[in-house]
C-alpha positions in Angstrom: -11.7 -9.8 0.7 -10.0 -8.5 3.9 -9.7 -4.6 2.8 -7.2 -2.3 4.8 -9.1 -1.1 7.7 -11.5 -3.9 8.3 -12.8 -3.8 4.8 -14.8 -5.9 3.5 -15.4 -5.9 -0.4 -18.7 -6.8 -2.1 -17.8 -6.9 -5.9 -20.6 -7.5 -8.5 -19.6 -8.1 -12.0 -21.4 -8.7 -14.7 -20.8 -11.3 -16.7 -20.3 -11.4 -20.7 -22.4 -12.7 -23.4 -22.7 -16.6 -23.9 -24.2 -19.4 -23.1 -23.3 -22.0 -20.4 -19.9 -21.7 -18.2 -21.1 -18.1 -17.7 -21.0 -17.1 -14.4 -23.9 -16.4 -11.6 -25.9 -13.4 -13.3 -29.3 -11.0 -13.1 -31.2 -9.6 -15.6 -32.8 -6.1 -15.5 -36.3 -5.3 -16.8 -37.5 -6.8 -20.3 -40.6 -5.2 -21.5 -41.4 -8.8 -23.6 -43.1 -10.9 -20.9 -42.2 -13.7 -23.3 -38.8 -13.1 -23.1 -37.7 -15.3 -20.4 -34.7 -14.6 -18.3 -31.0 -16.1 -19.0 -30.4 -19.6 -17.2 -28.3 -18.1 -14.0 -26.9 -21.3 -13.0 -23.6 -22.3 -13.7 -21.1 -25.4 -13.3 -19.9 -24.5 -9.7 -22.3 -21.8 -8.8 -24.6 -21.9 -6.3 -26.7 -18.7 -7.9 -30.5 -19.5 -8.9 -32.5 -18.1 -12.2 -34.6 -15.1 -11.3 -37.3 -13.7 -13.8 -35.5 -11.0 -15.0 -38.4 -8.5 -15.6 -39.0 -8.4 -11.3 -35.3 -7.2 -10.8 -35.6 -3.8 -9.7 -38.4 -3.9 -8.0 -38.2 -3.6 -4.1 -39.5 -7.4 -3.4 -37.3 -9.1 -5.6 -34.0 -6.5 -5.1 -30.8 -8.3 -5.4 -29.9 -9.5 -1.8 -26.2 -9.1 -0.9 -26.4 -10.8 2.1 -27.9 -14.1 0.8 -25.1 -16.4 0.1 -27.3 -18.2 -2.6 -27.0 -15.3 -5.3 -23.2 -15.0 -4.2 -19.9 -16.8 -4.2 -17.6 -16.6 -1.8 -13.9 -16.8 -1.1 -13.0 -15.8 2.6 -14.7 -12.6 2.9 -15.0 -11.8 -0.7 -18.6 -12.0 -1.7 -19.2 -11.7 -5.8 -22.4 -11.8 -8.0 -23.1 -11.7 -11.3 -25.7 -9.8 -13.3 -26.4 -7.5 -16.0 -29.1 -4.4 -16.9 -31.0 -5.6 -19.8 -34.5 -3.9 -21.4 -37.4 -1.8 -20.3 -38.2 1.2 -18.6 -37.4 2.6 -15.5 -39.2 2.2 -12.1 -36.8 4.8 -10.3 -35.5 7.9 -10.4 -33.5 9.5 -7.6 -34.8 12.0 -4.9 -31.8 14.4 -4.9 -33.3 16.9 -7.8 -29.0 18.0 -8.4 -28.1 14.7 -8.7 -29.8 13.8 -12.2 -32.5 15.2 -14.5 -33.8 11.8 -15.3 -33.5 8.4 -15.2 -34.4 4.6 -17.0 -33.1 1.2 -16.9 -31.9 0.3 -13.3 -31.0 -2.6 -11.1 -32.0 -2.3 -6.7 -29.2 -4.4 -4.8 -30.6 -4.8 -0.9 -27.7 -5.0 2.1 -28.6 -5.4 5.5 -25.6 -4.4 8.1 -25.0 -6.8 10.5 -22.6 -4.3 12.4 -22.6 -0.1 12.6 -20.2 0.4 9.5 -19.2 3.1 6.9 -20.3 1.6 3.4 -19.0 3.2 0.5 -20.4 1.6 -2.5 -18.8 2.2 -6.6 -19.9 1.4 -10.0 -17.3 0.7 -13.1 -17.2 0.1 -16.3 -17.6 -3.7 -16.9 -16.6 -4.2 -20.7 -18.1 -0.9 -22.2 -19.3 2.0 -21.1 -22.3 4.2 -20.3 -23.8 6.9 -18.4 -24.6 5.0 -14.9 -26.3 7.4 -11.6 -26.2 5.3 -8.5 -28.1 6.1 -5.1 -28.2 5.2 -1.9 -31.4 4.7 0.7 -32.9 3.6 3.6 -36.2 2.3 2.3 -36.8 0.8 -1.7 -40.1 2.6 -1.7 -38.4 5.9 -0.6 -40.8 9.0 -1.1 -38.6 11.7 1.2 -35.6 13.1 0.2 -34.3 12.1 3.8 -34.7 8.5 2.7 -32.2 8.9 0.1 -28.4 9.1 1.9 -26.3 9.9 -1.1 -26.3 10.1 -5.0 -24.0 10.3 -7.4 -23.9 10.7 -11.4 -20.5 11.0 -12.4 -16.9 11.1 -10.7 -13.4 11.4 -12.6 -11.8 8.6 -13.4 -11.7 6.7 -16.7 -13.3 3.2 -15.3 -15.3 4.3 -12.4 -18.5 5.8 -13.4 -20.5 6.9 -9.9 -19.8 6.6 -6.3 -22.3 6.9 -3.1 -21.2 6.5 0.6 -22.7 6.8 3.9 -20.3 7.8 6.7 -22.2 5.9 9.9 -25.1 3.3 9.4 -26.5 1.8 12.8 -26.4 -1.9 12.8 -29.8 -3.9 11.6 -30.1 -1.2 8.7 -30.9 -2.0 5.4 -29.8 -0.5 2.6 -31.0 0.1 -1.1 -28.0 0.9 -3.9 -29.6 1.6 -7.3 -27.6 1.2 -10.1 -29.4 3.4 -12.5 -28.7 4.7 -16.1 -29.2 8.1 -17.5 -32.3 8.9 -19.8 -30.2 11.0 -21.8 -27.7 8.5 -22.9 -28.2 6.4 -26.3 -28.0 3.3 -24.6 -26.6 0.2 -26.3 -27.9 -2.3 -24.3 -26.8 -5.2 -22.4 -25.4 -2.9 -20.2 -22.3 -4.2 -18.5 -20.7 -3.1 -15.1 -19.0 -3.7 -11.9 -20.2 -2.6 -8.1 -18.1 -2.9 -4.9 -19.2 -2.3 -1.7 -16.7 -1.5 1.4 -18.2 -2.5 4.4 -15.9 -0.8 7.8 -16.9 -1.5 11.0 -17.4 2.0 13.0 -16.5 1.7 16.8 -17.8 4.1 20.0 -16.0 6.2 22.2 -14.2 4.1 24.4 -13.8 0.7 22.8 -10.6 -0.4 21.9 -9.4 0.4 18.5 -6.6 -0.5 16.1 -4.5 2.2 15.3 -3.6 1.0 11.8 -7.3 1.2 11.3 -7.6 -3.1 10.3 -10.5 -3.5 12.6 -12.7 -0.9 11.9 -13.1 2.9 11.9 -14.2 5.5 15.2 -16.9 7.0 15.5 -17.1 10.6 14.0 -15.3 13.3 16.6 -13.4 10.5 18.1 -10.2 9.2 16.8 -8.1 5.8 17.7 -5.8 7.7 20.4 -2.5 6.1 22.5 -2.6 9.2 24.8 -3.5 7.4 27.6 -1.2 4.3 26.7 -3.5 1.2 24.8 -5.3 2.8 22.2 -9.4 3.4 22.5 -11.8 5.1 20.7 -11.2 9.3 22.0 -12.1 12.6 22.0 -8.8 13.6 19.8 -6.5 15.8 21.9 -5.7 18.0 19.0 -4.2 17.3 15.6 -0.7 16.8 14.5 2.0 19.7 14.4 5.4 20.0 12.6 7.8 21.2 14.7 11.1 21.3 12.4 11.6 20.8 8.8 14.6 21.8 6.3 15.3 20.7 2.8 18.5 21.0 0.8 18.9 20.6 -3.1 21.2 17.1 -4.1 24.3 17.5 -5.8 23.0 15.9 -8.8 19.6 18.4 -9.3 17.5 15.3 -9.1 17.4 15.1 -5.4 15.6 16.6 -2.5 17.1 16.3 1.1 14.2 16.8 3.7 14.4 16.5 7.7 11.4 17.0 9.8 9.7 16.3 13.3 5.9 16.2 13.8 4.2 15.6 16.7 -0.2 14.3 17.2 -1.1 14.2 21.2 -3.3 11.2 19.7 -0.7 9.3 18.1 -3.0 8.9 15.2 -0.7 10.3 12.3 -2.0 8.5 9.2 0.8 10.2 6.3 2.7 12.7 5.9 3.0 14.2 2.1 4.8 17.0 0.6 4.7 19.7 -1.8 6.9 21.5 -3.8 5.7 25.4 -4.3 7.3 28.1 -6.6 8.1 31.5 -6.2 4.4 32.9 -5.8 3.5 29.6 -3.5 1.8 27.5 -6.3 2.1 23.9 -6.0 4.1 22.4 -8.4 4.2 19.0 -7.4 3.2 16.9 -5.0 4.3 13.0 -3.1 3.3 11.0 -0.2 6.6 10.6 1.6 5.6 8.7 4.6 2.3 6.6 4.3 0.0 4.8 7.6 2.7 2.3 8.8 5.5 4.7 9.3 3.8 7.4 11.3 0.4 5.5 13.0 0.9 4.9 16.9 3.9 7.2 17.4 3.3 10.6 19.4 6.1 12.1 17.8 8.5 11.0 14.5 11.4 12.7 13.8 12.9 11.4 10.1 14.6 12.1 7.0 12.6 12.2 3.5 15.0 11.7 0.6 13.2 12.5 -3.0 15.0 10.9 -6.1 14.4 11.2 -9.5 12.5 14.4 -9.5 12.2 15.9 -12.7 14.6 18.2 -13.3 12.2 21.6 -14.5 10.1 20.8 -11.2 13.1 21.5 -8.9 14.3 24.4 -11.3 10.9 25.9 -10.7 10.2 24.7 -7.0 11.4 27.2 -4.1 9.5 26.1 -1.0 8.9 22.7 0.8 5.5 22.4 2.2 4.9 19.2 4.3 1.4 18.3 5.6 0.9 15.9 8.4 -2.5 14.2 8.4 -4.2 12.4 11.4 -7.3 10.1 11.7 -9.7 12.4 12.5 -8.8 14.8 9.3 -7.1 17.3 10.8 -3.7 18.3 9.2 -1.2 20.1 10.6 1.8 21.8 8.1 4.5 24.0 8.0 7.0 25.5 4.7 10.5 26.3 4.3 13.2 27.6 1.4 14.8 24.4 -0.5 18.2 25.3 0.2 21.0 25.2 -2.6 24.5 24.6 -1.6 27.6 25.9 -3.3 29.6 22.6 -3.9 33.4 23.1 -3.4 35.9 20.3 -4.4 39.1 19.6 -2.9 40.9 21.7 -0.3 37.6 24.3 -0.8 36.4 26.1 2.7 33.6 24.6 3.5 31.7 24.8 7.2 29.7 27.5 6.2 25.7 27.5 5.6 24.9 26.7 2.3 28.2 25.0 1.6 28.9 21.3 1.1 31.5 19.3 0.0 31.4 17.7 -4.1 31.0 13.8 -3.7 32.2 12.1 -0.8 34.8 14.6 0.2 34.1 15.6 3.8 34.6 18.6 6.0 37.6 18.7 8.0 39.3 21.6 9.9 36.8 23.6 7.8 38.4 21.9 4.4 36.5 19.7 2.2 39.3 16.4 2.0 39.3 13.0 0.8 38.1 10.1 3.1 40.4 7.6 4.5 38.4 4.8 3.4 37.9 6.9 -0.1 41.5 6.7 -0.4 42.2 2.8 0.0 39.7 2.3 -2.1 41.6 4.1 -4.4 44.9 2.6 -4.0 43.1 -1.0 -3.9 42.5 0.1 -7.6 46.3 1.0 -8.3 47.1 -2.5 -7.1 45.1 -4.1 -8.7 46.7 -2.7 -12.4 45.2 -1.3 -15.7 42.2 -2.9 -17.8 41.5 -1.3 -21.6 39.0 -1.7 -23.9 36.6 -5.4 -23.8 34.5 -7.1 -21.2 35.6 -7.2 -17.0 33.5 -8.2 -14.2 33.4 -6.7 -10.9 31.5 -7.9 -7.5 29.6 -5.7 -5.4 28.3 -7.2 -2.5 25.1 -5.6 0.1 27.3 -5.6 2.6 30.2 -3.1 0.5 30.9 -0.1 1.9 30.5 3.3 0.0 33.6 5.3 -0.3 33.0 7.4 -3.6 30.3 9.3 -4.8 29.8 10.4 -8.4 27.2 13.8 -9.6 24.4 12.0 -10.9 23.5 9.4 -8.0 19.4 9.0 -6.9 20.7 7.6 -3.7 24.1 7.6 -1.8 25.4 5.1 0.4 25.6 2.2 -1.6 28.8 0.1 -2.9 31.0 0.4 -5.6 33.8 -1.0 -7.9 37.0 0.8 -9.6 38.5 0.2 -12.3 42.0 1.5 -13.5 41.2 1.8 -17.4 44.0 3.0 -19.3 43.3 4.7 -23.2 46.6 3.6 -24.8 48.7 4.9 -28.0 48.5 8.8 -29.2 45.1 8.9 -30.1 42.0 10.2 -28.4 39.3 7.9 -28.2 35.2 7.8 -27.9 34.9 6.1 -24.8 31.9 3.9 -24.1 31.1 2.1 -20.6 28.3 -0.5 -19.9 26.6 -2.6 -17.4 24.1 -4.3 -19.1 26.4 -6.8 -20.3 26.8 -10.3 -19.5 27.0 -11.7 -16.5 25.2 -8.9 -15.3 21.4 -9.9 -14.9 19.9 -8.1 -17.9 16.6 -6.5 -17.3 16.7 -7.8 -13.6 14.8 -5.1 -11.6 18.2 -5.8 -8.8 20.8 -4.4 -11.4 20.3 -0.4 -10.8 23.7 1.4 -11.2 25.9 4.4 -12.5 29.5 4.8 -13.8 31.5 8.0 -13.8 34.9 8.3 -15.1 37.6 10.6 -13.2 41.0 11.4 -14.1 42.0 11.5 -10.3 40.4 8.4 -8.1 40.2 10.5 -4.7 39.0 14.0 -6.7 35.4 14.4 -8.2 35.9 17.6 -9.5 38.1 15.7 -12.2 35.0 14.0 -13.1 34.5 13.7 -17.3 30.8 12.2 -17.0 28.4 10.4 -15.2 25.6 8.4 -16.8 22.9 6.6 -14.1 20.2 5.2 -16.4 21.0 3.8 -19.8 17.7 5.5 -21.3 16.1 8.7 -19.2 12.4 7.7 -20.5 11.0 5.6 -18.0 8.1 4.8 -20.2 9.9 3.1 -23.0 9.7 -0.5 -23.0 13.6 -0.8 -23.5 14.0 1.4 -20.5 16.5 -0.8 -17.8 18.4 0.7 -14.9 21.9 0.2 -15.9 24.2 2.2 -17.3 26.0 3.6 -20.5 28.5 5.8 -20.1 29.3 7.7 -23.2 32.2 10.5 -23.6 33.0 11.5 -27.0 36.4 12.8 -26.8 38.7 11.2 -24.1 43.0 11.4 -24.0 45.1 9.2 -24.1 46.2 8.1 -20.4 45.1 6.8 -17.1 41.5 7.3 -15.6 39.2 5.6 -12.9 35.7 4.1 -13.6 33.6 3.9 -10.9 31.0 1.1 -10.8 28.1 2.9 -7.8 25.4 1.1 -6.6 22.5 3.9 -7.4 18.7 3.1 -6.5 16.1 5.3 -8.1 13.9 5.3 -5.5 11.8 1.8 -6.6 14.4 -0.1 -4.1 16.4 -1.8 -6.9 20.4 -1.8 -6.0 23.8 -2.3 -7.5 24.6 -6.1 -6.1 26.3 -9.2 -7.1 28.9 -10.0 -9.8 28.5 -7.7 -12.8 29.0 -7.2 -16.2 30.9 -4.0 -17.4 32.3 -3.3 -21.2 34.7 -0.5 -22.0 34.2 0.5 -26.1 37.3 2.7 -26.8 37.1 3.8 -30.8 40.2 6.0 -31.9 39.1 9.7 -33.2 40.4 10.4 -37.1 41.3 14.0 -38.1 40.2 15.1 -41.5 41.3 13.3 -44.7 42.3 10.1 -42.7 41.0 6.6 -43.7 37.5 6.1 -41.8 35.4 3.2 -40.9 31.8 4.1 -42.8 30.4 1.5 -40.0 31.9 3.1 -37.0 33.2 -0.6 -35.8 36.8 0.3 -35.8 36.9 4.1 -35.4 34.9 7.3 -35.8 35.9 11.3 -36.7 36.1 13.8 -34.9 33.5 16.0 -34.2 32.0 18.0 -37.4 33.3 15.2 -39.3 31.6 12.6 -41.1 32.8 9.3 -42.3 32.0 9.1 -46.5 33.5 9.1 -49.9 35.3 6.4 -51.8 37.4 5.1 -50.3 35.6 6.6 -46.7 37.6 9.8 -45.2 37.1 12.3 -42.5 35.4 15.1 -44.3 33.4 18.3 -42.9 29.7 17.4 -41.8 27.4 19.2 -44.3 
């Protein structure tokens, strides 16, 4: 398959046990000559049978260039096999790589073009301790013939990885997948081998800044300084010239503004690290991938981090922004995290580190209600009041954003407003939900948040706010819909806002949304109550118990 950066992936995936119908396979060394190699030819597979006793020797190395040994799907070449029995033939020449090996399989690959090569082995069905080494000669006796050797790498499935950064065209490489002799092996050993081949371009050659057609040779970069992109000596690394960071009102969002420049225009990615008071890294995020910053001599933009763990932002004091280019050069800058003072309607604003709550804007150094927010509230009043039950609202992607609650992940998304009446004289427990019909249950496009206010246009009157029905994103019941629970609400008129959230996954609240409002009267001590809590509930610190059931102190 064509990988990023012009990579052609050669995947060696080993077959399981069994007879006919398996994919092509090559078997490792067998000690007993009477043991025959399995038939490697399967239906739809052009691979021949190969004597398993000879695999691992130089003259019978698995040829990854031979179409008879592989299946091909576009640019993907797949070869199947397994390591079986017998003593090892080879050992790595790099002393510090490992102390000893036994069973192995040798793979041969001849490069048509000057290339960077990276080979990886991974677990395939069972676990074992692999050792892998990369040579320019199968009969290598000199350490200089061994380009790379690796025993272990970190990861649950990857076992070993070797690479060569710049290999001339026509070079034949031998990739040896070996086994550590200190391991109690349970044969056969199944593994997979993936080889990435990326063309290396010479100085002066035309290049693709996004590296889809190859990499520039070492000590050069794909530069756009002269206009058209060419591999050239880099003029310098990236520089971050502007950086600021501000904590959001919900204390789960961080708003970052930065400007970065690179004389070659070969920026590859932008990362953000959050540092604690002593400079230690608390968390790190990739905030701008290659396709958003490459082929640009300068970039100035906002970066919004949504849904950051609250304990992370409580520890973080500084933002470090790092820009990396294709020549592995970095530019970075640090800025303190601003923690604004949030002021309400009529509060003084316009000073540094002072922000208006919610949708309020600073006008003449005073926090005021925007005209659009006032219009949204007037429209809700004109529609009339609703009570307990199921209701339907409609939010389209074109809806303008007018109101903002305290628990948003992202501002600027549309909302609907319901004027809600809590009737009678009793306080109630109020529950509002958006995961009901006709909302698309489980649909990732339904990402709402709910908040209830006593005054529609005053964010300071918010009684509660909920973004996601469950906070644990790892739960199988997790969904982006909302469930707002208010345990004690007095009789009166309120404003329920159904707003779009967007937690950063791209899900937003659009379309027809069902809204459920439940109200349960709160009973006082010694009053009759419903033990099932369907019709009513006892006030805080009281429980419904006894026969007949009444509200009594919780013990």
